[in-house]
Each structure stands twice: as structure tokens, then as C-alpha cells.
N, CA, C and O atoms as a GROMACS GRO file, in nm:
protein
  564
    1MET      N    1   1.133  -0.089   3.677
    1MET     CA    2   1.060  -0.198   3.635
    1MET      C    3   0.986  -0.165   3.519
    1MET      O    4   0.907  -0.070   3.524
    2ALA      N    5   1.002  -0.240   3.399
    2ALA     CA    6   0.926  -0.220   3.271
    2ALA      C    7   0.824  -0.300   3.255
    2ALA      O    8   0.811  -0.397   3.330
    3ARG      N    9   0.743  -0.277   3.165
    3ARG     CA   10   0.623  -0.378   3.119
    3ARG      C   11   0.664  -0.415   2.977
    3ARG      O   12   0.652  -0.331   2.887
    4ILE      N   13   0.710  -0.533   2.954
    4ILE     CA   14   0.741  -0.585   2.844
    4ILE      C   15   0.638  -0.688   2.796
    4ILE      O   16   0.578  -0.770   2.866
    5PHE      N   17   0.626  -0.666   2.641
    5PHE     CA   18   0.517  -0.747   2.598
    5PHE      C   19   0.602  -0.831   2.472
    5PHE      O   20   0.667  -0.768   2.388
    6TRP      N   21   0.590  -0.978   2.471
    6TRP     CA   22   0.670  -1.076   2.385
    6TRP      C   23   0.574  -1.104   2.295
    6TRP      O   24   0.464  -1.140   2.337
    7ASP      N   25   0.596  -1.092   2.173
    7ASP     CA   26   0.533  -1.144   2.030
    7ASP      C   27   0.541  -1.280   2.057
    7ASP      O   28   0.625  -1.320   2.137
    8THR      N   29   0.461  -1.361   1.998
    8THR     CA   30   0.456  -1.498   1.985
    8THR      C   31   0.590  -1.567   1.950
    8THR      O   32   0.623  -1.670   2.008
    9ASN      N   33   0.661  -1.514   1.860
    9ASN     CA   34   0.774  -1.585   1.789
    9ASN      C   35   0.881  -1.604   1.919
    9ASN      O   36   0.948  -1.706   1.934
   10LEU      N   37   0.886  -1.519   1.986
   10LEU     CA   38   0.991  -1.529   2.125
   10LEU      C   39   0.956  -1.666   2.206
   10LEU      O   40   1.042  -1.741   2.250
   11PHE      N   41   0.825  -1.683   2.216
   11PHE     CA   42   0.789  -1.801   2.298
   11PHE      C   43   0.809  -1.939   2.213
   11PHE      O   44   0.837  -2.048   2.261
   12VAL      N   45   0.788  -1.909   2.076
   12VAL     CA   46   0.820  -2.030   1.983
   12VAL      C   47   0.969  -2.085   1.977
   12VAL      O   48   1.006  -2.201   1.957
   13TYR      N   49   1.051  -1.964   2.002
   13TYR     CA   50   1.183  -1.996   1.977
   13TYR      C   51   1.230  -2.057   2.119
   13TYR      O   52   1.324  -2.137   2.120
   14LEU      N   53   1.172  -2.022   2.228
   14LEU     CA   54   1.228  -2.091   2.354
   14LEU      C   55   1.155  -2.234   2.359
   14LEU      O   56   1.215  -2.332   2.404
   15PHE      N   57   1.038  -2.241   2.318
   15PHE     CA   58   0.975  -2.384   2.341
   15PHE      C   59   1.050  -2.484   2.252
   15PHE      O   60   1.088  -2.593   2.295
   16GLU      N   61   1.075  -2.434   2.100
   16GLU     CA   62   1.134  -2.512   2.014
   16GLU      C   63   1.291  -2.520   1.989
   16GLU      O   64   1.348  -2.574   1.895
   17GLU      N   65   1.353  -2.444   2.107
   17GLU     CA   66   1.490  -2.447   2.131
   17GLU      C   67   1.564  -2.421   2.006
   17GLU      O   68   1.652  -2.497   1.967
   18HIS      N   69   1.524  -2.303   1.935
   18HIS     CA   70   1.571  -2.241   1.823
   18HIS      C   71   1.723  -2.222   1.826
   18HIS      O   72   1.762  -2.134   1.902
   19PRO      N   73   1.808  -2.283   1.763
   19PRO     CA   74   1.955  -2.257   1.791
   19PRO      C   75   1.994  -2.117   1.756
   19PRO      O   76   2.088  -2.075   1.824
   20GLN      N   77   1.952  -2.045   1.679
   20GLN     CA   78   2.005  -1.906   1.682
   20GLN      C   79   1.929  -1.814   1.785
   20GLN      O   80   1.996  -1.729   1.843
   21TRP      N   81   1.794  -1.824   1.812
   21TRP     CA   82   1.717  -1.739   1.868
   21TRP      C   83   1.680  -1.759   2.037
   21TRP      O   84   1.653  -1.671   2.118
   22ALA      N   85   1.689  -1.878   2.053
   22ALA     CA   86   1.657  -1.926   2.181
   22ALA      C   87   1.772  -1.860   2.294
   22ALA      O   88   1.732  -1.786   2.384
   23PRO      N   89   1.879  -1.885   2.284
   23PRO     CA   90   1.994  -1.822   2.346
   23PRO      C   91   1.965  -1.678   2.382
   23PRO      O   92   1.964  -1.634   2.497
   24LYS      N   93   1.942  -1.612   2.277
   24LYS     CA   94   1.914  -1.448   2.288
   24LYS      C   95   1.784  -1.422   2.350
   24LYS      O   96   1.772  -1.307   2.393
   25VAL      N   97   1.671  -1.508   2.365
   25VAL     CA   98   1.550  -1.485   2.427
   25VAL      C   99   1.591  -1.528   2.588
   25VAL      O  100   1.542  -1.461   2.679
   26LEU      N  101   1.652  -1.605   2.609
   26LEU     CA  102   1.684  -1.647   2.756
   26LEU      C  103   1.769  -1.530   2.816
   26LEU      O  104   1.748  -1.486   2.929
   27GLU      N  105   1.860  -1.488   2.737
   27GLU     CA  106   1.946  -1.387   2.782
   27GLU      C  107   1.863  -1.265   2.817
   27GLU      O  108   1.881  -1.209   2.925
   28PHE      N  109   1.782  -1.226   2.740
   28PHE     CA  110   1.661  -1.112   2.759
   28PHE      C  111   1.600  -1.154   2.872
   28PHE      O  112   1.602  -1.067   2.959
   29ARG      N  113   1.540  -1.264   2.906
   29ARG     CA  114   1.467  -1.291   3.015
   29ARG      C  115   1.547  -1.270   3.152
   29ARG      O  116   1.509  -1.191   3.238
   30ARG      N  117   1.637  -1.333   3.160
   30ARG     CA  118   1.734  -1.303   3.248
   30ARG      C  119   1.756  -1.172   3.290
   30ARG      O  120   1.753  -1.149   3.411
   31GLY      N  121   1.780  -1.069   3.198
   31GLY     CA  122   1.793  -0.944   3.211
   31GLY      C  123   1.673  -0.880   3.286
   31GLY      O  124   1.681  -0.800   3.380
   32MET      N  125   1.554  -0.932   3.227
   32MET     CA  126   1.425  -0.867   3.267
   32MET      C  127   1.398  -0.933   3.415
   32MET      O  128   1.337  -0.865   3.498
   33LEU      N  129   1.440  -1.055   3.447
   33LEU     CA  130   1.416  -1.091   3.600
   33LEU      C  131   1.504  -1.028   3.708
   33LEU      O  132   1.475  -1.011   3.826
   34ALA      N  133   1.633  -0.993   3.634
   34ALA     CA  134   1.730  -0.920   3.714
   34ALA      C  135   1.678  -0.786   3.756
   34ALA      O  136   1.698  -0.745   3.871
   35ARG      N  137   1.608  -0.712   3.663
   35ARG     CA  138   1.571  -0.589   3.647
   35ARG      C  139   1.404  -0.597   3.741
   35ARG      O  140   1.366  -0.493   3.795
   36GLY      N  141   1.344  -0.686   3.748
   36GLY     CA  142   1.208  -0.698   3.796
   36GLY      C  143   1.097  -0.665   3.695
   36GLY      O  144   0.984  -0.631   3.730
   37ASP      N  145   1.136  -0.678   3.571
   37ASP     CA  146   1.047  -0.629   3.463
   37ASP      C  147   0.909  -0.732   3.468
   37ASP      O  148   0.906  -0.842   3.523
   38GLN      N  149   0.814  -0.674   3.408
   38GLN     CA  150   0.693  -0.761   3.407
   38GLN      C  151   0.671  -0.822   3.259
   38GLN      O  152   0.681  -0.743   3.165
   39LEU      N  153   0.643  -0.954   3.232
   39LEU     CA  154   0.630  -1.005   3.137
   39LEU      C  155   0.460  -1.010   3.090
   39LEU      O  156   0.371  -1.054   3.163
   40PHE      N  157   0.440  -0.960   2.963
   40PHE     CA  158   0.304  -0.988   2.898
   40PHE      C  159   0.312  -1.044   2.760
   40PHE      O  160   0.403  -1.028   2.680
   41THR      N  161   0.202  -1.113   2.746
   41THR     CA  162   0.166  -1.150   2.599
   41THR      C  163   0.029  -1.144   2.613
   41THR      O  164  -0.025  -1.093   2.712
   42SER      N  165  -0.055  -1.215   2.479
   42SER     CA  166  -0.186  -1.225   2.469
   42SER      C  167  -0.238  -1.346   2.461
   42SER      O  168  -0.163  -1.440   2.432
   43TRP      N  169  -0.358  -1.364   2.481
   43TRP     CA  170  -0.434  -1.507   2.451
   43TRP      C  171  -0.402  -1.523   2.317
   43TRP      O  172  -0.361  -1.637   2.296
   44LEU      N  173  -0.406  -1.458   2.222
   44LEU     CA  174  -0.346  -1.501   2.092
   44LEU      C  175  -0.224  -1.557   2.053
   44LEU      O  176  -0.208  -1.623   1.950
   45THR      N  177  -0.116  -1.522   2.158
   45THR     CA  178   0.004  -1.600   2.165
   45THR      C  179  -0.020  -1.735   2.193
   45THR      O  180   0.027  -1.823   2.122
   46VAL      N  181  -0.103  -1.762   2.309
   46VAL     CA  182  -0.128  -1.887   2.349
   46VAL      C  183  -0.201  -1.985   2.234
   46VAL      O  184  -0.168  -2.102   2.216
   47GLY      N  185  -0.302  -1.919   2.163
   47GLY     CA  186  -0.365  -1.998   2.061
   47GLY      C  187  -0.248  -2.024   1.950
   47GLY      O  188  -0.251  -2.135   1.897
   48GLU      N  189  -0.159  -1.945   1.915
   48GLU     CA  190  -0.053  -1.951   1.815
   48GLU      C  191   0.039  -2.073   1.864
   48GLU      O  192   0.059  -2.171   1.791
   49VAL      N  193   0.085  -2.061   1.973
   49VAL     CA  194   0.172  -2.164   2.026
   49VAL      C  195   0.124  -2.304   2.041
   49VAL      O  196   0.196  -2.403   2.023
   50LEU      N  197  -0.003  -2.305   2.074
   50LEU     CA  198  -0.082  -2.460   2.077
   50LEU      C  199  -0.098  -2.517   1.930
   50LEU      O  200  -0.116  -2.636   1.907
   51THR      N  201  -0.089  -2.424   1.837
   51THR     CA  202  -0.122  -2.464   1.711
   51THR      C  203  -0.036  -2.602   1.654
   51THR      O  204  -0.095  -2.691   1.592
   52LYS      N  205   0.100  -2.607   1.682
   52LYS     CA  206   0.159  -2.698   1.624
   52LYS      C  207   0.150  -2.837   1.725
   52LYS      O  208   0.149  -2.949   1.675
   53PRO      N  209   0.143  -2.819   1.851
   53PRO     CA  210   0.109  -2.928   1.918
   53PRO      C  211  -0.020  -3.018   1.874
   53PRO      O  212  -0.035  -3.140   1.868
   54ARG      N  213  -0.104  -2.912   1.849
   54ARG     CA  214  -0.245  -2.968   1.813
   54ARG      C  215  -0.224  -3.043   1.655
   54ARG      O  216  -0.269  -3.155   1.632
   55GLU      N  217  -0.166  -2.979   1.575
   55GLU     CA  218  -0.140  -3.038   1.446
   55GLU      C  219  -0.068  -3.178   1.452
   55GLU      O  220  -0.094  -3.278   1.384
   56LEU      N  221   0.021  -3.162   1.542
   56LEU     CA  222   0.093  -3.316   1.559
   56LEU      C  223  -0.002  -3.418   1.634
   56LEU      O  224   0.020  -3.538   1.623
   57GLY      N  225  -0.107  -3.370   1.711
   57GLY     CA  226  -0.172  -3.453   1.785
   57GLY      C  227  -0.094  -3.486   1.923
   57GLY      O  228  -0.112  -3.590   1.987
   58ASP      N  229  -0.013  -3.394   1.955
   58ASP     CA  230   0.076  -3.413   2.078
   58ASP      C  231  -0.010  -3.342   2.217
   58ASP      O  232   0.002  -3.223   2.246
   59GLU      N  233  -0.078  -3.420   2.277
   59GLU     CA  234  -0.143  -3.370   2.382
   59GLU      C  235  -0.066  -3.341   2.503
   59GLU      O  236  -0.111  -3.263   2.587
   60VAL      N  237   0.049  -3.397   2.517
   60VAL     CA  238   0.131  -3.389   2.636
   60VAL      C  239   0.200  -3.261   2.624
   60VAL      O  240   0.217  -3.190   2.723
   61LEU      N  241   0.249  -3.222   2.488
   61LEU     CA  242   0.303  -3.097   2.460
   61LEU      C  243   0.204  -2.987   2.469
   61LEU      O  244   0.240  -2.882   2.522
   62GLU      N  245   0.104  -2.996   2.433
   62GLU     CA  246  -0.011  -2.891   2.448
   62GLU      C  247  -0.033  -2.885   2.586
   62GLU      O  248  -0.024  -2.773   2.637
   63ARG      N  249  -0.062  -2.987   2.663
   63ARG     CA  250  -0.071  -2.957   2.827
   63ARG      C  251   0.047  -2.870   2.892
   63ARG      O  252   0.030  -2.784   2.979
   64SER      N  253   0.170  -2.910   2.834
   64SER     CA  254   0.294  -2.844   2.922
   64SER      C  255   0.287  -2.710   2.860
   64SER      O  256   0.303  -2.625   2.947
   65TYR      N  257   0.269  -2.662   2.748
   65TYR     CA  258   0.255  -2.502   2.697
   65TYR      C  259   0.145  -2.455   2.779
   65TYR      O  260   0.170  -2.349   2.837
   66LEU      N  261   0.024  -2.507   2.801
   66LEU     CA  262  -0.074  -2.447   2.865
   66LEU      C  263  -0.044  -2.430   2.995
   66LEU      O  264  -0.074  -2.324   3.050
   67GLU      N  265   0.031  -2.546   3.075
   67GLU     CA  266   0.053  -2.513   3.203
   67GLU      C  267   0.168  -2.402   3.217
   67GLU      O  268   0.166  -2.336   3.320
   68PHE      N  269   0.266  -2.375   3.126
   68PHE     CA  270   0.355  -2.276   3.143
   68PHE      C  271   0.275  -2.133   3.136
   68PHE      O  272   0.304  -2.047   3.220
   69PHE      N  273   0.176  -2.108   3.038
   69PHE     CA  274   0.099  -2.007   3.048
   69PHE      C  275  -0.006  -1.971   3.145
   69PHE      O  276  -0.051  -1.857   3.157
   70ARG      N  277  -0.044  -2.081   3.216
   70ARG     CA  278  -0.109  -2.059   3.343
   70ARG      C  279  -0.036  -2.033   3.467
   70ARG      O  280  -0.088  -1.985   3.567
   71SER      N  281   0.085  -2.065   3.457
   71SER     CA  282   0.172  -2.052   3.569
   71SER      C  283   0.182  -1.929   3.651
   71SER      O  284   0.211  -1.928   3.770
   72GLY      N  285   0.157  -1.824   3.578
   72GLY     CA  286   0.169  -1.690   3.634
   72GLY      C  287   0.325  -1.630   3.584
   72GLY      O  288   0.368  -1.520   3.617
   73VAL      N  289   0.380  -1.706   3.516
   73VAL     CA  290   0.524  -1.639   3.479
   73VAL      C  291   0.498  -1.518   3.369
   73VAL      O  292   0.578  -1.425   3.354
   74VAL      N  293   0.379  -1.531   3.298
   74VAL     CA  294   0.374  -1.401   3.204
   74VAL      C  295   0.222  -1.373   3.231
   74VAL      O  296   0.143  -1.462   3.262
   75GLU      N  297   0.191  -1.250   3.218
   75GLU     CA  298   0.053  -1.214   3.237
   75GLU      C  299  -0.012  -1.198   3.101
   75GLU      O  300   0.037  -1.125   3.015
   76LEU      N  301  -0.116  -1.263   3.086
   76LEU     CA  302  -0.200  -1.287   2.963
   76LEU      C  303  -0.301  -1.168   2.942
   76LEU      O  304  -0.384  -1.146   3.029
   77ILE      N  305  -0.296  -1.101   2.845
   77ILE     CA  306  -0.389  -1.011   2.806
   77ILE      C  307  -0.487  -1.054   2.711
   77ILE      O  308  -0.457  -1.119   2.612
   78PRO      N  309  -0.622  -1.014   2.744
   78PRO     CA  310  -0.729  -1.072   2.664
   78PRO      C  311  -0.753  -0.960   2.549
   78PRO      O  312  -0.716  -0.843   2.556
   79PHE      N  313  -0.811  -1.010   2.461
   79PHE     CA  314  -0.865  -0.924   2.351
   79PHE      C  315  -0.993  -0.863   2.392
   79PHE      O  316  -1.091  -0.917   2.340
   80GLY      N  317  -1.022  -0.752   2.481
   80GLY     CA  318  -1.152  -0.717   2.537
   80GLY      C  319  -1.174  -0.586   2.444
   80GLY      O  320  -1.111  -0.560   2.342
   81GLU      N  321  -1.263  -0.519   2.493
   81GLU     CA  322  -1.295  -0.385   2.438
   81GLU      C  323  -1.182  -0.286   2.425
   81GLU      O  324  -1.167  -0.231   2.315
   82GLY      N  325  -1.096  -0.256   2.531
   82GLY     CA  326  -0.990  -0.170   2.494
   82GLY      C  327  -0.889  -0.215   2.382
   82GLY      O  328  -0.832  -0.141   2.302
   83ALA      N  329  -0.880  -0.350   2.392
   83ALA     CA  330  -0.793  -0.368   2.278
   83ALA      C  331  -0.873  -0.395   2.149
   83ALA      O  332  -0.802  -0.400   2.048
   84ALA      N  333  -0.983  -0.410   2.133
   84ALA     CA  334  -1.071  -0.399   2.024
   84ALA      C  335  -1.045  -0.253   1.969
   84ALA      O  336  -0.996  -0.239   1.857
   85ARG      N  337  -1.074  -0.154   2.042
   85ARG     CA  338  -1.074  -0.018   2.012
   85ARG      C  339  -0.913   0.026   1.958
   85ARG      O  340  -0.897   0.105   1.865
   86ARG      N  341  -0.822  -0.027   2.018
   86ARG     CA  342  -0.694  -0.008   1.978
   86ARG      C  343  -0.665  -0.069   1.838
   86ARG      O  344  -0.614  -0.009   1.744
   87TYR      N  345  -0.704  -0.195   1.841
   87TYR     CA  346  -0.711  -0.259   1.692
   87TYR      C  347  -0.771  -0.198   1.589
   87TYR      O  348  -0.723  -0.205   1.475
   88ALA      N  349  -0.879  -0.134   1.616
   88ALA     CA  350  -0.950  -0.058   1.509
   88ALA      C  351  -0.849   0.070   1.470
   88ALA      O  352  -0.824   0.100   1.353
   89GLU      N  353  -0.805   0.130   1.567
   89GLU     CA  354  -0.718   0.245   1.540
   89GLU      C  355  -0.583   0.200   1.468
   89GLU      O  356  -0.533   0.276   1.384
   90ILE      N  357  -0.530   0.090   1.497
   90ILE     CA  358  -0.416   0.060   1.429
   90ILE      C  359  -0.457   0.013   1.292
   90ILE      O  360  -0.407   0.060   1.190
   91ARG      N  361  -0.543  -0.074   1.292
   91ARG     CA  362  -0.577  -0.115   1.132
   91ARG      C  363  -0.633  -0.004   1.043
   91ARG      O  364  -0.629  -0.017   0.921
   92SER      N  365  -0.676   0.082   1.088
   92SER     CA  366  -0.727   0.223   1.017
   92SER      C  367  -0.622   0.288   0.970
   92SER      O  368  -0.637   0.349   0.865
   93ARG      N  369  -0.493   0.289   1.037
   93ARG     CA  370  -0.395   0.388   1.011
   93ARG      C  371  -0.251   0.306   0.964
   93ARG      O  372  -0.157   0.369   0.916
   94VAL      N  373  -0.249   0.191   0.981
   94VAL     CA  374  -0.105   0.099   0.972
   94VAL      C  375  -0.152  -0.018   0.880
   94VAL      O  376  -0.259  -0.076   0.896
   95ARG      N  377  -0.065  -0.046   0.786
   95ARG     CA  378  -0.094  -0.161   0.699
   95ARG      C  379  -0.006  -0.265   0.761
   95ARG      O  380   0.113  -0.277   0.731
   96VAL      N  381  -0.075  -0.353   0.861
   96VAL     CA  382  -0.034  -0.466   0.919
   96VAL      C  383  -0.136  -0.576   0.924
   96VAL      O  384  -0.257  -0.550   0.922
   97ARG      N  385  -0.085  -0.712   0.929
   97ARG     CA  386  -0.161  -0.811   0.932
   97ARG      C  387  -0.248  -0.827   1.052
   97ARG      O  388  -0.200  -0.807   1.164
   98PRO      N  389  -0.377  -0.862   1.035
   98PRO     CA  390  -0.480  -0.876   1.154
   98PRO      C  391  -0.408  -0.924   1.279
   98PRO      O  392  -0.407  -0.859   1.384
   99ALA      N  393  -0.336  -1.063   1.258
   99ALA     CA  394  -0.277  -1.112   1.390
   99ALA      C  395  -0.176  -0.999   1.462
   99ALA      O  396  -0.184  -0.979   1.583
  100ASP      N  397  -0.089  -0.933   1.384
  100ASP     CA  398  -0.003  -0.839   1.443
  100ASP      C  399  -0.071  -0.735   1.506
  100ASP      O  400  -0.036  -0.694   1.617
  101ALA      N  401  -0.182  -0.682   1.434
  101ALA     CA  402  -0.243  -0.565   1.470
  101ALA      C  403  -0.334  -0.596   1.605
  101ALA      O  404  -0.380  -0.504   1.673
  102MET      N  405  -0.355  -0.736   1.638
  102MET     CA  406  -0.417  -0.782   1.747
  102MET      C  407  -0.324  -0.786   1.872
  102MET      O  408  -0.368  -0.753   1.982
  103GLN      N  409  -0.189  -0.829   1.854
  103GLN     CA  410  -0.083  -0.834   1.948
  103GLN      C  411  -0.068  -0.700   1.976
  103GLN      O  412  -0.078  -0.675   2.096
  104LEU      N  413  -0.043  -0.589   1.889
  104LEU     CA  414   0.004  -0.478   1.923
  104LEU      C  415  -0.111  -0.394   1.991
  104LEU      O  416  -0.081  -0.301   2.065
  105ALA      N  417  -0.256  -0.429   1.964
  105ALA     CA  418  -0.346  -0.357   2.042
  105ALA      C  419  -0.363  -0.430   2.152
  105ALA      O  420  -0.423  -0.364   2.238
  106CYS      N  421  -0.333  -0.556   2.193
  106CYS     CA  422  -0.336  -0.595   2.346
  106CYS      C  423  -0.221  -0.542   2.416
  106CYS      O  424  -0.232  -0.519   2.537
  107ALA      N  425  -0.115  -0.521   2.356
  107ALA     CA  426  -0.005  -0.460   2.395
  107ALA      C  427  -0.039  -0.308   2.468
  107ALA      O  428  -0.042  -0.280   2.588
  108ALA      N  429  -0.062  -0.225   2.351
  108ALA     CA  430  -0.118  -0.097   2.373
  108ALA      C  431  -0.235  -0.064   2.487
  108ALA      O  432  -0.239   0.036   2.559
  109SER      N  433  -0.319  -0.160   2.483
  109SER     CA  434  -0.438  -0.159   2.584
  109SER      C  435  -0.395  -0.151   2.726
  109SER      O  436  -0.463  -0.096   2.813
  110VAL      N  437  -0.280  -0.207   2.748
  110VAL     CA  438  -0.220  -0.228   2.897
  110VAL      C  439  -0.110  -0.118   2.918
  110VAL      O  440  -0.062  -0.101   3.030
  111GLY      N  441  -0.073  -0.047   2.818
  111GLY     CA  442   0.056   0.031   2.857
  111GLY      C  443   0.188  -0.019   2.846
  111GLY      O  444   0.258  -0.022   2.948
  112THR      N  445   0.237  -0.062   2.731
  112THR     CA  446   0.343  -0.142   2.749
  112THR      C  447   0.473  -0.038   2.713
  112THR      O  448   0.466   0.052   2.630
  113ASP      N  449   0.582  -0.067   2.786
  113ASP     CA  450   0.692   0.003   2.789
  113ASP      C  451   0.797  -0.060   2.650
  113ASP      O  452   0.876   0.015   2.591
  114LEU      N  453   0.783  -0.181   2.622
  114LEU     CA  454   0.860  -0.241   2.528
  114LEU      C  455   0.784  -0.353   2.452
  114LEU      O  456   0.738  -0.446   2.516
  115PHE      N  457   0.772  -0.348   2.332
  115PHE     CA  458   0.710  -0.458   2.272
  115PHE      C  459   0.803  -0.548   2.174
  115PHE      O  460   0.833  -0.513   2.060
  116VAL      N  461   0.840  -0.652   2.228
  116VAL     CA  462   0.957  -0.730   2.148
  116VAL      C  463   0.910  -0.822   2.046
  116VAL      O  464   0.812  -0.893   2.066
  117THR      N  465   0.981  -0.822   1.927
  117THR     CA  466   0.911  -0.923   1.825
  117THR      C  467   1.057  -0.964   1.749
  117THR      O  468   1.167  -0.924   1.788
  118ASN      N  469   1.039  -1.034   1.655
  118ASN     CA  470   1.134  -1.079   1.564
  118ASN      C  471   1.084  -1.029   1.418
  118ASN      O  472   1.141  -1.069   1.317
  119ASP      N  473   0.983  -0.948   1.412
  119ASP     CA  474   0.938  -0.922   1.291
  119ASP      C  475   0.962  -0.768   1.248
  119ASP      O  476   0.894  -0.674   1.290
  120SER      N  477   1.065  -0.758   1.160
  120SER     CA  478   1.123  -0.629   1.154
  120SER      C  479   1.028  -0.523   1.083
  120SER      O  480   1.061  -0.405   1.077
  121ARG      N  481   0.925  -0.563   1.036
  121ARG     CA  482   0.827  -0.463   0.983
  121ARG      C  483   0.747  -0.400   1.092
  121ARG      O  484   0.686  -0.295   1.071
  122LEU      N  485   0.745  -0.460   1.208
  122LEU     CA  486   0.666  -0.394   1.322
  122LEU      C  487   0.771  -0.292   1.394
  122LEU      O  488   0.724  -0.211   1.474
  123SER      N  489   0.908  -0.293   1.370
  123SER     CA  490   0.986  -0.231   1.464
  123SER      C  491   0.972  -0.080   1.426
  123SER      O  492   1.011   0.003   1.508
  124SER      N  493   0.930  -0.047   1.328
  124SER     CA  494   0.940   0.095   1.253
  124SER      C  495   0.813   0.178   1.334
  124SER      O  496   0.823   0.297   1.364
  125LEU      N  497   0.712   0.110   1.358
  125LEU     CA  498   0.591   0.145   1.402
  125LEU      C  499   0.594   0.238   1.536
  125LEU      O  500   0.670   0.211   1.629
  126VAL      N  501   0.513   0.340   1.537
  126VAL     CA  502   0.506   0.426   1.655
  126VAL      C  503   0.359   0.432   1.683
  126VAL      O  504   0.279   0.479   1.602
  127LEU      N  505   0.323   0.381   1.807
  127LEU     CA  506   0.175   0.359   1.860
  127LEU      C  507   0.158   0.405   1.984
  127LEU      O  508   0.237   0.384   2.077
  128PRO      N  509   0.044   0.477   1.993
  128PRO     CA  510   0.013   0.523   2.148
  128PRO      C  511  -0.006   0.393   2.225
  128PRO      O  512  -0.052   0.295   2.167
  129GLY      N  513   0.027   0.389   2.357
  129GLY     CA  514   0.030   0.280   2.447
  129GLY      C  515   0.145   0.186   2.441
  129GLY      O  516   0.165   0.093   2.519
  130ILE      N  517   0.215   0.218   2.344
  130ILE     CA  518   0.367   0.123   2.330
  130ILE      C  519   0.470   0.236   2.327
  130ILE      O  520   0.472   0.324   2.241
  131THR      N  521   0.562   0.223   2.438
  131THR     CA  522   0.664   0.329   2.424
  131THR      C  523   0.770   0.291   2.307
  131THR      O  524   0.808   0.380   2.230
  132PHE      N  525   0.818   0.152   2.294
  132PHE     CA  526   0.907   0.126   2.206
  132PHE      C  527   0.879  -0.027   2.136
  132PHE      O  528   0.851  -0.125   2.205
  133ILE      N  529   0.890  -0.030   2.010
  133ILE     CA  530   0.887  -0.174   1.960
  133ILE      C  531   1.013  -0.195   1.897
  133ILE      O  532   1.068  -0.112   1.824
  134THR      N  533   1.066  -0.324   1.931
  134THR     CA  534   1.196  -0.364   1.875
  134THR      C  535   1.225  -0.492   1.850
  134THR      O  536   1.145  -0.575   1.892
  135GLY      N  537   1.341  -0.537   1.778
  135GLY     CA  538   1.336  -0.696   1.748
  135GLY      C  539   1.406  -0.718   1.859
  135GLY      O  540   1.446  -0.630   1.935
  136ILE      N  541   1.427  -0.859   1.877
  136ILE     CA  542   1.487  -0.951   1.965
  136ILE      C  543   1.637  -0.911   1.971
  136ILE      O  544   1.699  -0.902   2.076
  137ASP      N  545   1.694  -0.884   1.832
  137ASP     CA  546   1.827  -0.872   1.824
  137ASP      C  547   1.866  -0.738   1.863
  137ASP      O  548   1.985  -0.709   1.853
  138ARG      N  549   1.777  -0.647   1.910
  138ARG     CA  550   1.813  -0.508   1.950
  138ARG      C  551   1.758  -0.475   2.090
  138ARG      O  552   1.755  -0.360   2.133
  139THR      N  553   1.709  -0.595   2.165
  139THR     CA  554   1.672  -0.566   2.319
  139THR      C  555   1.791  -0.491   2.391
  139THR      O  556   1.910  -0.511   2.365
  140PRO      N  557   1.748  -0.410   2.477
  140PRO     CA  558   1.835  -0.310   2.549
  140PRO      C  559   1.954  -0.394   2.648
  140PRO      O  560   2.064  -0.350   2.682
  141TYR      N  561   1.901  -0.516   2.677
  141TYR     CA  562   1.980  -0.603   2.770
  141TYR      C  563   1.951  -0.756   2.764
  141TYR      O  564   2.013  -0.833   2.838
   0.00000   0.00000   0.00000
């Protein structure tokens, strides 16, 4: 069983049914379920995902996204003291955007085996607390 953290873009692909990436994300999730892997993301992801429905004034869509994240399907990692310390470490050593550093810090704070993103700039990073960082196009299953 692996501890796998999804960056925001994977959820966006699923929710918006992206023609190129949603099938790959679904395939990856099926493999995770078959293996009994745990799915993690941060509360930052929730905020980012809620942005579009809020911009559109679509309360129904916003509620459905919130229900998904509250359902227990994914464990939500808060940006607490442990993540804040990791954030400071990451930002002091690596040139990444603050939002990316927050995601990575949350993942590292809980000990993540795999951080999955579609941001190729993050894939080359090596960070304590995260065993591997990879793109959705290079997931192991």
C-alpha cells in the first residue's frame, strides 16, 4: 500500500472530463484502488478546485465538489505547523511557486511515497518526505 498525493491538476482533469488526461487519471486511480493505496491531497487543492464554480456562480457544482472532498475518498492534509516548516525548507532551497511549495510541503509533512502532478517542473525535485515526484504520464500503473 502506497501513500499517493495528487496535485490539483489531476482533480481538475477528472471533474472537467479533460479528453486527454481524465482517462489516464481514472486508469491510475483504478490501479491505486486495486493495490489498496491511500489518496491524499491538501486543502489548497480544494480551494483551487472551488475557484471555477465560484467564478461561474455555480453553487450546485461547488457543493458537489465539496461533497466529493468531504466523502472520505481522499484524505485532506491541512497546512499546519509541520507543513509550514517544510514549506520554508522548500522555498529556501528550491525555486518553485508558492502554491507548488505548499502542495509539496503538505505531501512531505505526512510522508508521501508518490507525488503525482502534470507539472514537469516539479518532477525533477528530490525532497525529504516525498519518495518520488512524477508526472501523470509516467505513473507506475
